[in-house]
VOGU-3710 file (C-alpha; in Angstrom, 3 decimals, decimal comma):
1> mnrshlviai> -0,398/0,106/0,000  0,986/3,849/-0,238  2,422/5,188/2,535  1,525/9,072/3,104  3,361/10,065/6,210  6,593/9,425/6,919  8,455/9,688/10,169  12,296/10,326/9,580  14,210/8,578/13,025  17,576/10,400/13,414
11> rgwtdtgdwl> 20,137/8,822/15,467  22,278/10,056/18,435  25,901/9,917/19,478  27,860/6,940/19,921  28,149/3,428/18,135  27,090/0,156/19,088  30,494/-1,179/19,402  32,906/1,931/20,829  35,260/0,272/23,016  34,249/2,657/25,545
21> lggrpggeip> 30,789/1,742/26,205  31,751/-1,661/27,236  28,973/-3,364/25,112  26,205/-1,083/25,811  23,918/0,171/22,514  25,137/3,061/20,989  22,916/6,035/19,602  21,423/4,555/16,485  17,786/3,893/16,186  17,590/-0,008/16,068
31> aevvsaleaa> 16,010/-1,766/13,171  13,667/-3,359/16,152  12,500/0,084/17,132  11,691/0,790/13,668  9,562/-2,433/13,123  7,754/-1,658/16,713  7,019/2,085/15,877  5,891/1,414/12,378  3,390/-1,470/13,623  2,204/0,542/16,783
41> lpeetevwap> 1,726/3,609/14,162  -1,372/4,274/11,720  -0,914/1,678/8,577  -0,231/4,852/6,494  2,830/5,587/8,245  6,250/4,536/7,360  9,570/5,018/9,854  12,658/5,265/7,785  16,226/5,587/9,756  19,022/7,245/7,321
51> qfklpmfcme> 21,965/5,211/8,033  25,011/7,065/8,972  28,098/6,838/11,297  28,714/9,132/14,294  31,043/7,080/16,685  32,363/8,282/19,763  35,504/9,609/18,467  33,890/11,652/15,543  35,944/14,889/14,985  33,871/16,109/12,512
61> epetvarrlf> 31,996/19,689/12,483  28,358/18,969/13,583  27,594/21,544/10,309  29,072/18,963/7,992  27,371/15,692/9,274  23,883/18,053/9,335  24,827/19,062/5,753  25,628/15,123/4,573  22,173/14,435/6,461  20,365/17,098/4,788
71> eqvdqhlrta> 21,473/15,534/1,301  20,634/11,985/2,558  16,728/13,225/3,425  16,776/15,478/0,250  17,881/12,753/-1,913  15,145/10,410/-0,316  12,288/12,541/-0,747  12,896/13,478/-4,041  13,075/9,880/-4,973  10,004/9,271/-3,185
81> pdylsitlla> 7,822/12,566/-3,420  4,237/10,876/-2,932  4,459/11,610/1,334  1,788/13,964/2,286  3,385/14,888/5,508  6,386/14,223/7,332  7,132/13,764/11,205  11,091/14,665/12,466  12,218/11,810/15,125  15,462/12,421/17,109
91> yssgsllarr> 17,022/10,920/19,650  19,478/12,761/22,037  22,198/14,906/20,098  20,396/13,850/16,751  17,638/16,760/18,155  20,260/19,493/16,633  21,016/17,803/13,407  17,107/17,412/13,244  16,525/21,330/13,876  19,487/21,968/11,499
101> vfcmahgada> 17,982/19,583/8,623  14,518/21,663/9,129  15,954/24,910/9,081  18,387/24,169/6,094  15,153/22,896/4,183  13,554/25,887/4,536  16,613/27,886/3,245  18,348/29,216/6,404  21,859/29,889/5,789  24,982/30,182/8,276
111> sgeltqpkap> 23,568/33,481/9,785  19,923/32,399/10,267  18,562/34,287/7,493  16,152/32,736/5,041  17,987/33,288/1,991  18,478/30,114/0,401  16,292/28,049/-2,033  13,669/26,200/0,307  13,583/22,193/-0,156  10,457/21,371/-2,160
121> wadrvqrlvm> 9,085/18,932/0,717  10,385/21,336/3,602  6,173/22,381/3,898  5,464/18,911/4,280  6,924/18,883/7,969  4,320/18,989/9,888  6,146/17,982/13,789  9,286/17,445/14,986  9,909/14,736/18,052  12,605/15,368/20,553
131> lagitrgwey> 13,587/11,918/22,727  15,937/12,966/25,011  17,216/15,689/22,997  19,500/18,262/23,512  18,273/21,300/21,528  19,882/23,603/24,006  23,139/21,812/24,135  24,390/19,919/27,094  26,409/20,537/29,955  27,265/18,373/33,076
141> staapahvrf> 24,952/18,393/35,611  24,594/17,247/39,097  22,380/14,052/38,200  25,433/12,670/35,500  27,293/9,891/36,988  29,997/10,479/39,504  32,524/8,811/37,282  31,478/10,705/33,815  32,242/14,172/35,626  35,469/12,956/37,203
151> lspvlyglar> 36,459/11,603/33,994  35,690/14,279/31,365  39,096/16,192/31,055  40,656/12,761/30,205  38,117/11,413/27,873  38,268/14,860/26,132  42,072/14,876/26,134  41,706/10,956/24,649  39,183/12,486/22,090  41,691/15,022/21,016
161> fvgflkgiga> 44,410/12,665/20,546  42,349/10,342/18,533  41,902/13,617/16,620  45,024/14,302/15,759  46,050/10,519/14,562  43,288/11,022/12,187  44,311/14,154/11,073  47,946/12,974/10,300  45,779/11,519/6,790  42,576/13,871/6,902
171> pehrsrpfiw> 43,081/17,455/8,461  39,485/18,127/8,787  39,266/15,546/11,455  42,047/17,204/13,473  39,552/19,380/15,544  37,480/19,781/18,899  35,438/16,126/19,021  31,846/16,144/17,854  30,158/16,080/20,997  32,284/18,851/22,918
181> rlqrgspfvv> 30,867/21,239/20,036  27,117/20,707/21,325  27,869/22,090/24,410  25,407/24,477/25,685  26,428/28,085/24,106  29,033/26,300/21,419  28,764/28,275/17,655  26,624/25,573/16,319  23,491/25,140/19,014  23,635/28,964/19,085
191> striqyvkvi> 23,144/29,298/15,113  20,942/26,132/15,409  18,479/27,804/17,969  18,647/31,328/16,069  17,221/29,579/12,843  14,779/27,938/14,382  13,105/30,519/15,906  13,331/32,803/12,373  11,861/29,731/10,316  9,292/29,697/13,062
201> eslrrqaraa> 8,648/33,185/13,263  8,246/32,735/9,423  6,019/30,368/9,196  3,586/31,821/11,603  2,985/34,549/9,316  2,380/32,302/6,741  0,228/30,731/8,150  -1,860/33,643/9,459  -1,971/34,725/6,156  -3,211/31,698/4,634
211> glgpgltagg> -5,615/30,401/7,699  -3,975/27,299/8,242  -5,831/24,855/10,245  -4,848/22,017/13,283  -3,176/18,625/12,534  -0,431/17,383/13,461  1,055/20,816/13,178  -0,278/23,740/15,935  -2,159/26,075/14,092  -0,666/25,445/10,730
221> vpssvfllga> 3,145/25,816/12,251  5,374/22,533/12,694  4,761/21,772/16,210  7,815/20,383/18,863  7,115/17,206/21,324  9,966/17,382/23,537  10,011/13,830/25,709  12,484/13,110/28,104  12,920/10,205/30,542  12,148/10,965/34,170
231> rdeyvspadc> 15,398/9,658/35,166  17,927/11,135/32,384  21,061/11,259/34,101  22,613/13,784/31,299  19,876/15,454/29,785  18,061/18,113/32,133  14,418/19,549/30,817  16,320/22,944/30,639  18,778/21,387/27,905  15,647/20,186/25,836
241> telgpraefv> 13,326/22,714/25,789  13,055/26,408/25,210  12,147/29,588/26,691  10,048/30,218/23,346  8,006/29,767/21,484  5,781/28,309/23,535  2,304/28,195/21,037  4,282/25,499/19,246  5,358/22,469/22,061  4,568/19,991/24,484
251> yielpganha> 6,695/18,444/27,138  6,053/14,805/27,852  8,118/12,874/30,628  9,127/9,044/30,263  8,285/7,451/33,521  11,352/5,199/34,794  12,950/5,879/31,850  17,373/6,882/31,958  18,943/8,521/28,691  19,605/4,936/26,810
261> eallmhgdde> 16,608/3,506/28,298  14,048/6,209/26,744  15,254/5,077/23,075  14,264/1,364/24,401  10,741/0,965/23,253  10,291/-2,528/21,361  10,237/-5,048/23,615  7,014/-6,546/25,590  7,649/-5,386/29,121  5,636/-3,039/30,606
271> asrgrrsrvv> 7,953/-0,522/30,695  9,003/-0,592/27,324  5,251/-0,516/26,275  4,579/2,616/28,245  7,387/4,337/26,450  6,086/2,811/23,047  2,605/4,281/23,760  3,799/7,591/24,464  6,238/8,145/21,750  3,304/6,953/19,221
281> valsrpfdel> 0,715/9,366/20,442  3,619/12,326/20,367  4,103/11,141/16,687  0,631/10,769/15,642  -1,648/12,758/17,632  -3,145/15,967/16,673  -1,701/18,862/18,509  -4,577/19,999/20,143  -5,869/17,060/21,460  -2,297/16,257/22,480
291> rqlpwvvppg> -1,791/19,450/24,685  -4,841/18,044/26,696  -3,521/14,484/27,604  -3,127/14,738/31,552  0,552/13,260/31,701  1,786/16,299/29,364  3,456/18,616/31,740  2,188/22,121/31,972  4,485/25,099/30,503  4,631/26,766/33,787
301> diddyldpmd> 6,276/23,956/35,484  9,042/23,580/33,158  10,018/27,198/33,537  11,619/26,556/37,002  14,189/24,659/35,392  14,789/27,888/33,082  17,022/30,726/33,630  15,252/34,256/35,017  14,982/36,721/32,162  13,092/40,451/32,132
311> ladggpraga> 9,429/39,177/32,229  6,708/41,033/31,515  5,009/43,161/33,764  1,523/41,351/34,314  3,580/37,963/34,906  5,738/35,773/34,260  6,238/34,829/30,334  3,006/36,838/30,006  2,827/35,817/25,760  0,875/38,397/24,561
321> ddaavqhvvm> 2,928/40,761/25,823  6,144/39,298/24,868  4,908/39,074/21,277  4,666/42,690/21,429  8,224/43,372/22,578  10,241/45,656/19,826  13,500/45,940/21,414  15,093/43,914/24,176  18,775/45,661/25,861  20,847/43,030/27,083
331> iihgirdsgf> 23,223/44,437/29,758  26,260/42,769/30,914  28,627/43,058/33,901  32,652/42,804/33,739  35,222/41,648/35,847  35,659/42,264/39,891  31,654/43,391/39,771  28,815/41,665/40,934  26,394/43,286/38,260  24,096/45,741/40,718
341> wtkrvarevk> 24,518/48,558/38,239  23,099/47,032/35,358  19,642/47,190/37,201  19,989/50,458/37,310  20,865/51,280/33,574  18,040/48,558/32,697  15,332/50,988/35,042  16,759/53,997/32,734  16,655/52,374/29,318  12,821/51,101/30,242
351> hlarqagihv> 11,857/54,344/31,654  13,075/56,068/28,687  11,348/53,519/26,409  8,028/53,925/28,201  8,043/57,495/27,580  8,625/56,717/23,397  5,853/54,492/23,549  8,207/51,566/22,869  8,082/47,928/24,204  11,346/47,119/25,657
361> raptptygyf> 12,659/44,419/27,838  15,953/45,083/29,602  17,758/41,520/31,231  20,680/41,624/32,996  21,914/38,263/33,444  25,102/37,496/35,377  27,856/35,093/34,890  28,657/35,426/38,884  32,359/37,489/40,236  34,688/37,169/37,711
371> smwdfvkpgg> 38,150/37,792/39,471  41,085/39,258/37,094  42,256/35,543/37,580  39,066/34,401/35,738  40,294/37,146/33,300  43,658/35,576/32,082  43,810/31,983/32,728  43,075/29,636/29,949  39,694/29,680/28,675  38,048/31,741/31,340
381> reraarwfme> 36,897/34,672/28,722  35,612/32,154/26,270  33,376/30,189/28,616  31,957/33,693/29,201  31,612/34,140/25,599  29,645/31,128/25,263  27,573/31,962/28,415  26,831/35,104/26,429  25,739/33,212/23,434  23,574/30,838/24,983
391> ryadvrshyp> 21,904/33,713/27,003  21,434/35,511/23,537  19,513/32,680/22,165  17,219/32,580/25,336  16,326/36,134/24,497  15,857/35,545/20,552  13,427/32,724/21,471  11,514/34,402/23,828  11,226/37,697/22,219  11,483/36,255/18,363
401> gakisfvghs> 10,150/39,374/16,302  12,482/42,292/18,655  16,001/43,844/17,905  18,533/43,006/20,395  21,174/45,287/21,973  23,743/45,448/23,864  25,595/47,177/26,934  28,631/45,604/28,509  31,392/46,951/31,031  35,082/45,229/30,940
411> ngtyiaaral> 34,987/41,557/30,212  31,177/42,136/29,179  32,555/43,931/26,062  34,867/40,914/25,332  31,956/38,580/25,540  30,081/40,536/22,961  32,506/41,277/20,377  33,991/37,412/20,852  30,297/36,228/20,336  30,176/38,336/17,013
421> qlcsairlhk> 33,373/36,224/15,560  32,407/33,126/16,562  28,567/33,215/15,263  27,453/35,159/12,569  23,796/34,711/13,163  24,273/36,759/16,240  22,557/40,462/15,377  23,315/43,361/17,936  21,013/46,295/16,926  23,069/48,975/18,916
431> vvfagsvvrc> 26,072/47,737/21,182  27,822/50,007/23,830  31,206/49,842/25,541  32,832/50,780/28,809  36,209/50,496/30,014  36,757/47,938/27,071  39,134/45,039/27,266  38,850/44,250/23,764  41,519/44,701/21,072  42,445/48,290/20,128
441> dydwsraadq> 42,495/46,675/16,371  39,210/44,915/16,162  37,738/44,713/12,868  34,670/45,885/12,729  33,977/45,794/9,316  33,749/41,975/9,515  30,578/42,684/11,580  28,945/44,840/8,926  25,859/42,699/8,537  25,641/42,000/12,688
451> vdavlnyvgh> 25,620/45,619/14,112  23,829/48,591/13,689  25,592/51,443/15,567  28,923/51,262/18,264  29,380/53,748/21,050  32,565/53,288/22,847  33,689/55,141/26,220  37,354/55,560/26,515  38,511/56,371/30,306  41,162/59,180/30,337
461> adtvvaflpa> 42,736/57,030/33,346  41,797/53,703/32,967  44,781/51,799/34,630  42,996/48,421/34,597  42,820/48,194/31,256  46,154/50,272/30,277  48,349/47,929/32,598  46,780/44,284/31,469  44,941/44,282/28,189  46,213/46,793/26,483
471> aferlglrgm> 49,812/45,936/27,805  49,209/42,555/26,592  48,273/43,827/23,209  51,109/45,897/22,910  53,520/43,165/24,036  51,951/41,278/20,659  50,532/38,511/22,757  47,914/37,900/20,133  46,842/34,717/21,293  45,537/36,326/24,895
481> dvggagahgf> 43,057/37,965/22,283  42,425/41,042/24,632  43,364/44,477/23,979  42,935/48,556/25,049  40,002/49,979/23,499  39,139/51,362/26,703  42,032/53,205/27,560  42,820/54,319/23,864  40,223/53,554/21,803  39,636/51,518/18,895
491> vqaqephrsr> 41,661/52,449/15,352  38,523/52,099/13,224  37,176/55,086/15,317  39,547/57,554/13,773  39,657/58,516/10,562  40,112/57,793/7,443  39,006/54,340/8,885  35,764/55,516/10,493  33,864/56,759/7,266  34,813/53,161/5,518
501> lpfplhevrf> 32,610/51,243/7,941  29,292/50,468/6,573  27,892/51,475/10,418  28,542/54,772/12,669  31,163/53,913/15,400  31,105/56,698/17,982  33,808/56,975/20,603  33,891/59,535/23,659  37,665/59,991/24,015  38,211/60,512/26,854
511> vegghgaaie> 35,555/60,419/29,984  36,580/61,654/33,252  37,957/58,936/35,553  38,911/55,124/35,587  37,936/51,385/34,795  34,166/52,104/35,823  34,091/55,872/34,670  31,267/55,135/32,129  29,010/53,001/34,048  28,234/56,073/36,947
521> eeywpeiarf> 24,926/57,282/37,662  25,642/60,754/35,098  25,706/58,210/32,203  23,050/56,183/32,299  20,518/58,238/30,917  22,883/59,086/27,724  23,629/55,155/27,499  19,509/55,002/27,279  19,265/57,435/24,777  21,761/55,696/22,494
531> vvagaeparr> 20,580/52,032/22,791  16,634/53,349/22,511  16,758/56,737/20,276  19,862/56,444/18,907  20,876/59,793/20,466  24,938/60,014/20,215  26,284/61,972/23,291  26,855/65,619/23,632  29,412/65,641/26,034  32,727/67,816/26,813
541> evtrrawler> 35,573/65,253/26,312  38,294/65,438/28,620  42,105/65,793/27,655  44,139/62,864/29,309  47,298/64,502/31,496  50,478/64,202/30,093  52,043/61,941/33,013  49,153/59,661/32,135  50,344/59,131/29,021  53,696/58,620/30,071
551> afrwapaatt> 52,343/55,957/32,272  50,318/54,355/29,793  53,307/54,239/27,650  55,538/52,188/30,182  52,428/50,073/30,702  53,717/47,057/29,040  57,097/46,951/30,953  55,550/47,429/34,209  53,185/44,680/33,490  56,130/42,302/32,545
561> agvliaavll> 57,865/42,897/35,087  54,751/42,541/37,843  54,177/39,152/35,679  57,604/37,863/36,728  56,893/38,955/40,351  53,743/37,028/40,638  55,689/33,738/38,827  58,064/34,240/41,807  55,754/34,293/44,625  53,733/31,475/43,018
571> taplsaaawv> 56,632/29,192/42,569  58,085/29,831/46,038  58,180/26,603/47,543  60,627/25,180/44,913  62,583/28,212/44,658  62,858/28,282/48,654  63,718/24,619/48,954  65,981/25,019/46,439  67,699/28,013/47,786  68,120/26,753/51,538
581> taqlgasiss> 69,887/23,134/50,023  72,191/24,827/47,828  73,013/27,200/50,960  73,223/24,341/53,692  74,680/21,419/51,558  72,922/17,757/52,318  72,805/17,595/56,020  69,921/16,870/58,674  70,056/21,010/59,335  69,648/21,645/55,212
591> tlgaiaavla> 66,728/19,146/55,265  64,793/20,672/58,224  65,657/24,031/56,819  64,087/22,811/53,313  61,635/21,717/54,627  61,084/24,991/56,966  61,627/26,921/53,784  58,899/24,901/51,467  56,637/25,376/54,229  56,895/28,816/54,344
601> gvvvswlagr> 57,175/29,222/50,560  53,295/27,271/50,522  52,123/29,829/52,728  53,658/32,700/50,119  51,936/30,927/47,090  49,009/30,430/48,661  48,427/34,038/49,750  49,572/35,242/46,252  46,986/32,695/44,572  44,667/34,048/46,624
611> flraw> 44,926/37,543/45,753  44,998/36,851/42,135  41,639/34,709/42,848  40,142/37,520/44,723  41,326/40,693/42,516
//
């Protein structure tokens, strides 16, 4: 008989037989599961599982895997064009691949814009069902097995080593492991989330114009169903659900199932039958009926797992009010700062917007206290940048029709600039930097399609920037990827570079004060006027004093001396032991002296370390 509905079952990460699995099954969709679903679904439904490898030590880019999967699905549907409707069923990491394929089918490019030709079958996709999916990426949680959390650095190092060996003959494999590129905040995850929001918004507009009805869709828009085991030890509800859109999704728990068991639904035991029953309902029941089932979890209960945002005045996640939001201003703090000033700037932004009749939200998420040690240690700033990218995707998901602007101070400026480099799908309407630690030679022209206007405040006495990130930049330490835009300004803010930029780059050079000068109370109104109304500050600029100019010129030398002193203090135990041994020779007294020196050195080293972490 002719089948009119196709379920495309997309596998997850790891292959059965991977030696670290210890004989346990991998993330493939077993043939027994395909057969069991086909037998339980209406007879006009066919289940097809595309075959491709995704081993534990896969080093391919997720974008490459998704592109290859899209081509496989596209080829299958072009040779069998008779299906009237399609559902994407994806397991675990396959949920991100499924979403990416869905977005590709609707013409989304890497930047999230719908500029590519639409696949002929795209409009037949009526539902996406995520089984233990990681649509927001993954992260270690307290529910993860202790041995997994403990051994994760070893596993990552082993995967990198395997990738190095693979890369000897195939350089494209010499990269970060596939699964690590699916962590929350990673470029692939963030761009996929942004693409999905834009595709859904486009389909909503089409559905309203065409007056489409129900079915598997939600009012003519493809619906999403999230199924997660109640005992899933790897994926949390926050990993698999979105802050929005809400009108088209349903969340269902699978009682008693962990991550691997969620896929085991082909047996005859009661647990397997129960899981299979709920998956079949998720695949086949009309959306309006599905939402009414007693074991569907209400959206309000899911919100408890999600990060707080700047919500509607009328109550949490008031959908009608959210849809009216025109502009969102994200305000992010910097180093050695708990971010209390951000609330005041947010209040000023919303006050000005209310006067102008503009619906604005101003979320002020925080990544916690960020010390100077966090700033300079390897990976610290990169993790903060990925944290911001995830927050950006949350905002875009919750307020899909709004422009997004950014106000940041110190390390907050770095994470925004870095996010623009990492993910072309990130768009910032207005950008305000204060006490910036971004490089002076940052190439704003590469963000021509991502930014509409920039305002940079340069402190006339910002010694924090001048003696650390600016000194690193002037010493040629490009690997640090920080600089002195908060103390010296951007190169492209000066002519002739400024006039060549496709958007205005304003710079106030200089403002009176040090690192935190431009986030003091007197600056809040003009920051709000810039982000809300685009008004450039009309402020008398300050001249930097001659002695400060001389001090800033000597900053690289002073910073080098400071780093050497810190290195000596941190290595004090070894240095002290070596010195005492050399002075006293090999004797009992020398041994006791060495022990005493080591203990004294440990105290000095500990105090130095505590100072660096607290500063």
